[in-house]
C-alpha positions in Angstrom: -91.6 249.3 117.3 -88.0 249.4 118.4 -86.6 251.7 121.1 -83.0 253.0 120.9 -81.3 254.1 124.1 -78.7 256.9 123.8 -76.2 256.9 126.7 -74.5 260.0 128.0 -71.4 260.2 125.7 -67.8 260.9 126.7 -67.6 264.7 126.2 -63.8 264.7 126.2 -60.9 265.7 128.5 -61.5 262.6 130.8 -64.9 264.0 132.1 -66.9 261.3 133.8 -70.2 263.0 134.7 -72.4 265.9 133.7 -75.4 267.8 135.2 -78.6 268.2 133.2 -79.2 272.0 132.8 -82.3 271.9 130.6 -84.0 269.5 128.3 -84.5 270.8 124.7 -87.2 268.2 123.9 -90.0 266.5 125.8 -91.4 263.0 125.8 -93.6 262.5 122.7 -91.6 265.0 120.6 -90.3 264.0 117.2 -86.5 264.4 116.8 -84.2 264.2 113.8 -80.7 262.8 113.7 -78.1 265.2 115.2 -80.8 267.5 116.7 -79.7 269.0 120.1 -81.8 267.3 122.8 -80.3 268.5 126.1 -77.9 271.1 127.5 -75.6 269.6 130.1 -72.9 271.2 132.3 -69.7 269.4 132.8 -66.8 270.3 135.0 -65.4 272.3 132.1 -68.3 274.0 130.3 -72.0 273.8 129.2 -72.6 272.0 126.0 -75.6 270.9 123.9 -75.7 267.2 123.2 -77.3 266.0 119.9 -79.0 262.7 119.4 -77.7 260.0 117.0 -81.2 258.6 116.5 -84.4 259.9 114.9 -88.0 259.2 115.8 -90.2 259.9 118.8 -88.8 260.7 122.2 -89.9 257.7 124.4 -88.2 258.4 127.8 -86.0 261.2 129.3 -83.7 259.4 131.7 -83.2 262.2 134.2 -84.7 265.5 135.4 -83.2 268.9 135.1 -80.6 269.2 137.9 -79.8 265.5 138.0 -76.2 264.3 137.6 -75.5 261.5 135.1 -72.3 259.5 134.6 -70.8 258.8 131.3 -72.4 255.6 130.0 -75.7 256.0 131.8 -78.9 256.2 129.7 -79.7 259.8 128.6 -82.7 259.4 126.3 -84.7 256.7 124.6 -86.0 257.2 121.1 -88.7 255.1 119.4 -88.7 254.6 115.7 -92.5 254.7 115.7 -92.8 251.7 113.4 -95.2 249.0 114.7 -93.9 245.5 114.4 -96.0 243.1 112.2 -98.2 240.6 113.9 -96.1 237.7 112.6 -93.0 239.2 114.2 -94.9 239.8 117.4 -96.0 236.2 117.5 -92.5 234.9 116.9 -91.1 236.3 120.1 -89.7 239.5 118.8 -90.8 241.2 122.0 -87.8 239.6 123.6 -85.7 242.3 121.8 -84.8 245.3 123.9 -81.8 247.5 124.2 -79.0 245.9 126.2 -78.6 247.5 129.6 -75.3 249.4 129.6 -75.3 250.3 133.2 -71.6 251.0 134.0 -70.4 249.7 130.7 -69.2 253.1 129.5 -67.6 254.2 132.8 -63.9 254.6 133.0 -62.2 251.7 134.7 -60.7 253.9 137.4 -64.2 255.2 138.3 -65.6 251.7 138.9 -65.6 251.2 142.7 -68.6 248.9 143.0 -69.8 245.7 141.4 -72.0 245.0 138.4 -74.9 242.6 138.2 -73.8 239.1 137.6 -73.2 238.3 134.0 -74.6 234.8 134.5 -78.2 236.0 134.8 -78.7 236.7 131.1 -77.4 235.6 127.8 -76.8 238.2 125.0 -77.2 237.0 121.5 -76.7 239.2 118.4 -79.9 240.1 116.7 -79.7 238.6 113.2 -82.6 240.8 112.0 -81.3 244.1 113.2 -80.7 246.4 110.3 -78.0 248.9 109.9 -78.7 252.6 110.2 -77.1 255.3 108.3 -74.2 257.1 110.0 -74.7 260.8 110.7 -71.0 261.7 110.9 -71.5 263.5 114.2 -68.3 265.1 115.4 -69.0 265.6 119.1 -66.0 264.5 121.0 -66.2 260.9 122.3 -69.0 259.4 120.2 -70.5 259.3 116.8 -73.7 258.1 115.2 -72.5 254.9 113.7 -74.7 252.1 112.8 -73.3 250.0 115.7 -74.8 252.4 118.1 -78.4 251.4 117.2 -77.9 247.6 117.3 -80.4 245.6 119.4 -79.8 242.5 121.4 -81.9 239.7 122.8 -81.8 239.3 126.6 -83.1 236.0 128.0 -83.1 235.2 131.7 -82.0 231.7 132.6 -84.8 229.7 134.0 -87.3 232.4 133.3 -90.6 231.8 131.4 -90.7 232.8 127.7 -92.4 236.0 126.8 -96.0 235.3 125.8 -97.0 235.8 122.2 -98.4 239.2 121.3 -97.0 240.9 124.5 -96.5 244.6 124.1 -92.8 245.6 124.1 -91.6 247.1 127.3 -89.9 250.5 127.6 -86.2 250.8 127.4 -85.9 252.5 130.7 -88.2 250.0 132.5 -86.3 247.0 130.9 -82.9 248.4 132.0 -84.1 249.1 135.5 -85.7 245.7 136.0 -82.6 243.9 134.7 -80.4 245.7 137.1 -82.6 245.7 140.2 -83.7 242.1 139.8 -80.1 240.8 139.8 -78.7 239.8 143.2 -75.5 241.7 144.1 -72.5 240.5 145.9 -71.7 244.0 147.0 -73.4 247.4 146.9 -73.2 249.2 143.6 -71.1 252.3 144.1 -69.7 254.5 141.4 -66.6 256.7 142.0 -64.2 256.1 144.8 -65.2 259.6 146.1 -68.5 258.2 147.3 -66.8 255.3 149.1 -64.3 257.7 150.7 -67.1 260.0 151.9 -68.9 257.1 153.5 -65.7 255.7 155.0 -64.7 259.0 156.5 -68.1 259.6 158.2 -68.6 256.0 159.3 -71.5 255.2 156.9 -72.0 251.5 156.1 -72.8 251.6 152.4 -74.2 248.0 152.5 -77.1 249.3 154.6 -77.9 252.1 152.2 -80.6 252.0 149.5 -79.4 253.7 146.4 -81.6 256.2 144.6 -79.7 256.0 141.3 -80.6 253.8 138.3 -80.6 250.1 139.3 -80.1 250.9 143.0 -76.9 252.8 142.3 -75.6 254.4 145.5 -75.0 258.1 144.8 -73.3 260.8 146.8 -76.7 262.2 147.8 -77.6 258.9 149.5 -74.5 259.1 151.8 -75.3 262.7 152.5 -78.9 261.8 153.3 -77.8 259.3 155.8 -75.5 261.8 157.5 -78.4 264.4 157.6 -80.6 261.8 159.2 -78.3 261.1 162.1 -77.5 264.8 162.5 -81.3 265.4 162.7 -81.7 262.8 165.4 -78.8 264.2 167.4 -80.2 267.7 167.2 -83.6 266.5 168.4 -81.9 264.7 171.2 -80.0 267.8 172.2 -83.2 269.9 172.2 -85.1 267.3 174.3 -82.4 267.1 177.0 -81.6 264.0 179.1 -84.2 261.5 180.1 -85.8 262.0 183.6 -84.2 258.8 184.9 -80.8 259.9 184.1 -80.2 256.9 181.8 -79.6 257.4 178.1 -82.1 255.4 176.0 -80.7 254.0 172.8 -82.9 255.1 169.9 -83.5 253.2 166.7 -80.4 252.6 164.7 -79.9 254.9 161.8 -79.5 253.0 158.5 -76.0 253.1 157.2 -74.2 254.3 160.3 -71.7 252.0 162.0 -69.8 254.4 164.3 -70.8 256.9 167.0 -72.8 256.7 170.1 -76.5 255.6 170.1 -78.8 258.6 169.6 -81.6 258.9 172.2 -85.0 259.5 170.6 -87.0 262.6 171.5 -89.6 262.1 174.3 -93.0 261.1 173.0 -95.7 263.8 173.3 -97.8 263.2 176.4 -95.3 260.8 178.0 -93.6 261.2 181.3 -90.8 263.3 179.9 -93.3 265.7 178.4 -95.4 265.9 181.5 -92.4 266.5 183.7 -93.6 264.5 186.8 -96.2 262.1 188.2 -99.7 261.9 186.8 -101.9 264.8 187.7 -99.0 267.2 188.3 -99.2 270.6 186.6 -97.5 270.6 183.3 -94.7 273.2 183.0 -94.8 275.6 180.1 -93.0 274.1 177.0 -90.0 276.0 175.8 -90.3 277.1 172.2 -88.3 274.9 169.8 -85.8 276.5 167.5 -87.8 275.7 164.4 -91.0 277.3 165.8 -89.5 280.5 167.4 -89.9 283.8 165.6 -86.1 284.3 165.5 -85.8 281.2 163.3 -88.4 282.0 160.8 -91.5 280.1 162.0 -92.5 276.4 162.2 -91.2 273.9 159.8 -88.1 275.9 158.7 -84.8 274.0 158.3 -82.6 274.9 161.3 -78.9 274.5 161.5 -78.1 272.4 164.6 -74.7 274.0 165.2 -75.6 277.7 165.1 -79.3 277.5 165.8 -80.1 279.7 162.8 -82.5 279.1 160.0 -81.0 277.8 156.8 -81.7 280.1 153.9 -80.6 277.7 151.2 -78.6 274.5 150.7 -76.6 274.5 147.5 -74.9 271.2 146.4 -71.3 271.5 145.4 -71.2 270.1 141.9 -70.4 271.0 138.3 -68.0 273.9 137.9 -68.2 274.8 141.6 -67.0 271.3 142.5 -64.2 271.5 140.0 -63.1 274.8 141.4 -63.2 273.5 145.0 -61.2 270.4 144.1 -58.6 272.4 142.1 -58.1 274.9 144.9 -57.8 272.2 147.6 -55.4 270.3 145.5 -53.3 273.4 144.9 -53.1 274.3 148.6 -52.5 270.6 149.5 -49.7 269.8 147.0 -47.9 273.1 146.2 -45.6 274.7 148.8 -46.2 278.2 147.5 -44.7 281.5 148.4 -45.8 285.0 147.5 -43.8 288.1 146.5 -45.4 291.5 145.8 -44.2 294.9 144.7 -45.8 298.4 144.2 -45.3 299.8 140.8 -45.8 303.3 139.3 -48.1 302.9 136.3 -48.3 306.6 135.4 -46.2 306.3 132.3 -48.1 303.2 131.1 -51.4 305.1 131.3 -49.8 308.1 129.5 -48.5 305.9 126.7 -51.9 304.2 126.2 -53.6 307.6 126.1 -51.2 308.7 123.3 -51.8 305.5 121.3 -55.5 305.9 121.6 -55.4 309.5 120.4 -53.3 308.4 117.4 -55.3 305.3 116.4 -58.4 304.5 118.6 -59.3 301.4 116.6 -56.0 299.5 117.3 -55.2 300.7 120.8 -54.2 297.8 123.0 -55.9 297.5 126.4 -54.0 298.0 129.7 -54.4 294.3 130.5 -53.0 293.4 127.1 -49.9 295.6 127.6 -49.3 294.1 131.0 -49.8 290.6 129.5 -47.2 291.4 126.8 -44.7 292.4 129.6 -45.6 289.2 131.5 -44.9 287.0 128.5 -41.5 288.7 128.0 -40.7 288.1 131.6 -41.6 284.4 131.4 -39.2 284.1 128.4 -36.4 285.5 130.6 -37.4 283.4 133.6 -38.6 280.1 132.1 -38.6 278.4 135.6 -42.1 279.9 136.1 -43.5 278.5 132.8 -43.3 274.9 133.9 -45.0 272.0 135.5 -44.0 269.2 138.0 -44.9 265.7 136.8 -44.9 262.9 139.4 -44.2 259.3 138.2 -46.0 256.2 139.6 -42.8 255.4 141.6 -43.0 258.9 143.3 -40.1 260.4 141.3 -40.7 264.0 140.1 -39.7 265.8 136.9 -39.8 269.5 136.2 -41.2 270.0 132.6 -40.5 273.4 131.0 -42.2 274.5 127.8 -41.0 276.3 124.7 -44.2 278.3 124.2 -46.5 279.9 126.6 -50.3 279.2 127.0 -51.5 282.3 129.0 -54.4 281.6 131.3 -56.8 284.4 132.3 -58.7 284.2 135.5 -62.3 285.1 134.6 -65.3 285.6 136.9 -68.5 284.3 135.4 -72.0 283.4 136.6 -70.9 279.7 136.6 -67.9 280.5 138.8 -64.2 281.1 138.3 -62.8 279.9 135.0 -59.4 280.1 133.4 -59.6 280.1 129.6 -56.2 280.2 127.9 -54.5 281.7 124.8 -52.4 279.1 123.2 -48.9 280.3 122.1 -49.7 283.7 123.5 -46.0 284.6 123.3 -46.3 284.9 119.6 -48.9 287.7 119.8 -48.4 291.4 119.9 -50.1 293.7 122.3 -52.7 294.6 119.7 -53.3 290.9 118.8 -53.5 290.0 122.5 -56.3 292.6 123.0 -58.6 291.0 120.5 -57.8 287.4 121.5 -58.3 288.2 125.2 -61.6 289.9 124.6 -62.8 287.0 122.5 -61.8 284.2 124.9 -63.2 286.1 128.0 -66.6 286.6 126.3 -66.7 282.9 125.4 -65.9 281.8 129.0 -68.5 284.1 130.5 -71.2 282.9 128.2 -70.5 279.3 129.4 -69.7 278.1 125.8 -65.9 277.6 126.2 -64.8 274.1 125.1 -62.8 271.8 127.4 -59.7 272.5 125.4 -60.1 276.3 125.9 -60.4 275.8 129.7 -57.3 273.6 130.1 -53.7 273.5 129.0 -52.5 276.9 130.4 -48.9 277.1 131.6 -49.1 280.4 133.5 -52.1 282.4 134.7 -52.7 286.2 134.9 -55.3 287.3 137.5 -56.6 290.9 137.3 -58.3 291.2 140.7 -58.2 294.9 140.5 -61.5 294.9 138.6 -63.1 294.1 142.0 -61.7 297.2 143.6 -59.0 295.4 145.6 -55.4 296.5 145.9 -53.6 293.2 146.7 -54.1 289.5 147.2 -52.3 286.2 147.6 -53.6 284.3 144.5 -53.9 280.5 144.6 -51.8 278.8 141.9 -53.9 277.2 139.1 -52.7 273.5 139.5 -50.7 272.0 137.8 -49.0 275.3 136.9 -46.2 276.6 139.1 -47.0 280.4 139.3 -49.7 283.0 139.0 -49.4 286.8 138.6 -52.0 289.1 140.3 -52.7 292.7 139.4 -54.4 295.1 141.8 -56.3 298.3 141.0 -54.5 301.4 139.8 -55.1 304.3 142.2 -53.6 307.6 143.1 -50.9 307.4 145.8 -48.1 309.6 147.1 -44.8 308.6 145.4 -41.3 309.9 145.5 -40.1 311.1 142.0 -36.6 312.5 141.7 -36.4 313.1 145.4 -39.8 314.9 145.5 -43.2 313.8 146.7 -45.8 313.5 143.9 -49.1 311.9 143.3 -48.8 308.9 140.9 -50.9 306.1 139.5 -49.8 303.1 141.6 -50.7 299.4 141.5 -49.6 296.3 143.4 -48.3 293.2 141.6 -48.1 289.9 143.4 -46.8 286.6 142.3 -47.4 283.2 144.0 -44.9 280.6 142.9 -44.1 276.9 143.6 -41.0 276.8 145.8 -40.2 273.3 144.4 -39.3 274.7 141.0 -37.5 277.9 141.8 -36.4 280.1 144.7 -37.2 283.7 145.5 -34.5 284.9 143.2 -36.3 283.9 140.0 -39.7 285.0 141.3 -38.3 288.3 142.4 -36.4 288.8 139.2 -39.6 288.1 137.2 -41.9 290.5 139.0 -39.2 293.2 139.0 -38.9 292.8 135.3 -42.6 293.3 134.8 -42.7 296.2 137.2 -39.8 297.9 135.3 -41.7 297.4 132.0 -44.8 299.1 133.4 -42.8 302.0 134.8 -41.0 302.5 131.5 -43.3 301.0 128.8 -41.8 302.8 125.8 -38.4 301.4 126.4 -39.8 298.0 127.2 -41.9 297.8 124.0 -38.8 298.7 122.0 -36.9 295.8 123.5 -39.5 293.1 123.4 
């Protein structure tokens, strides 16, 4: 019986990891080639991953909620064919899938070391047959025959496998091959983990990784930080020792900086008794975790505020991508914001007339404003651009001939920005259908990486949340974003007289490196004029 190990494939767009949302199969199930086996969430979207093998599910390498890196084992599938006794006696049990720990990672993500290559010798299996290719078209991998090849692994100096030994599982074989190998340095994937450890004074050489083969994960660094924080909070609650001398507690694994943390006094000891033997014991003050205000005994208590913690949510997947993008935008882009109030009364009247004439092809308000926005970008191309930085630090402003319009969409998975490619070629009616379709796909979590990247300008309709104005954050690496507030009744001067009009606030945040206030002001004024006189604008554009 042979076992094929399928590693997490490259899902495209340079993604290096994915979170397991739910398994579609269980161990022991029979699967066919190209059958979806798991739904994973990347930094871009949620996708179903099919298997390139058929047979019986032997091992699921990860639980729901776990994060796997590209190239790590995802699932092991057995072909269910028992090896003949002659083959078992000839040492065929030495055959097992080659551990590919770290082999599929992108070079820029390799921050640690691999097990020494001198510990084993790989030989091509002359008896391995070729499997039929499935022609799978998922980005980054296929179901070619090469993917199911098997190799012989033989440790130097190790005893030969006894005849008739049962074949070991792929996951156990891979784990043993990795953990048994001596390492010259801790295995760390992603420079982000190293940076986190370095910034908080965590010695990664003292950590014990919980990932496959002892891989040090982000959660291992965070666990070390929580451990020292817990000791510090206990020490603060206990107060100083009676002698007035700080007692150094046991060293916290992985921490190289910071003052020693005194341990809490032992129950029944002098500190707890508060005086000589036989002296009356003072009443003990209720601890934060056991007081009624903090939710009862055993509850997680925040040491900084003294409040009980309702939930701890890891920042990963789409939320991590949003956080990184917003931080990068604020950190790199010197942005400025310009806003203007606009009278949208005539725009609402025009749309009502169009709807009365032909309800089936009436463009939405957002599509009409998007049409004006696209026309404004053609007049002010400085805002439809990107800044590229070369390795030597030099910068180039890249302007585009077409416009990929991004739409900020709130979904259950967080903020997404799907985009309409070459939106400048679409009419207001065509924009209505295209926008509705791309928004539905994004909210369902089924948008592809290509649909969630590549925009050159973003339109943000925050008026749907009942807000009037905002200072939107630019969607890096774009250089501008237009925000639209809600349309409400406001007093407005018309022909020298006060009237009640439908008024909205437009705001544009722009990168001051690519243009000055003149271009941004001219653009937003153009869009405002189109909204106030939509009939004349549509005739011109």
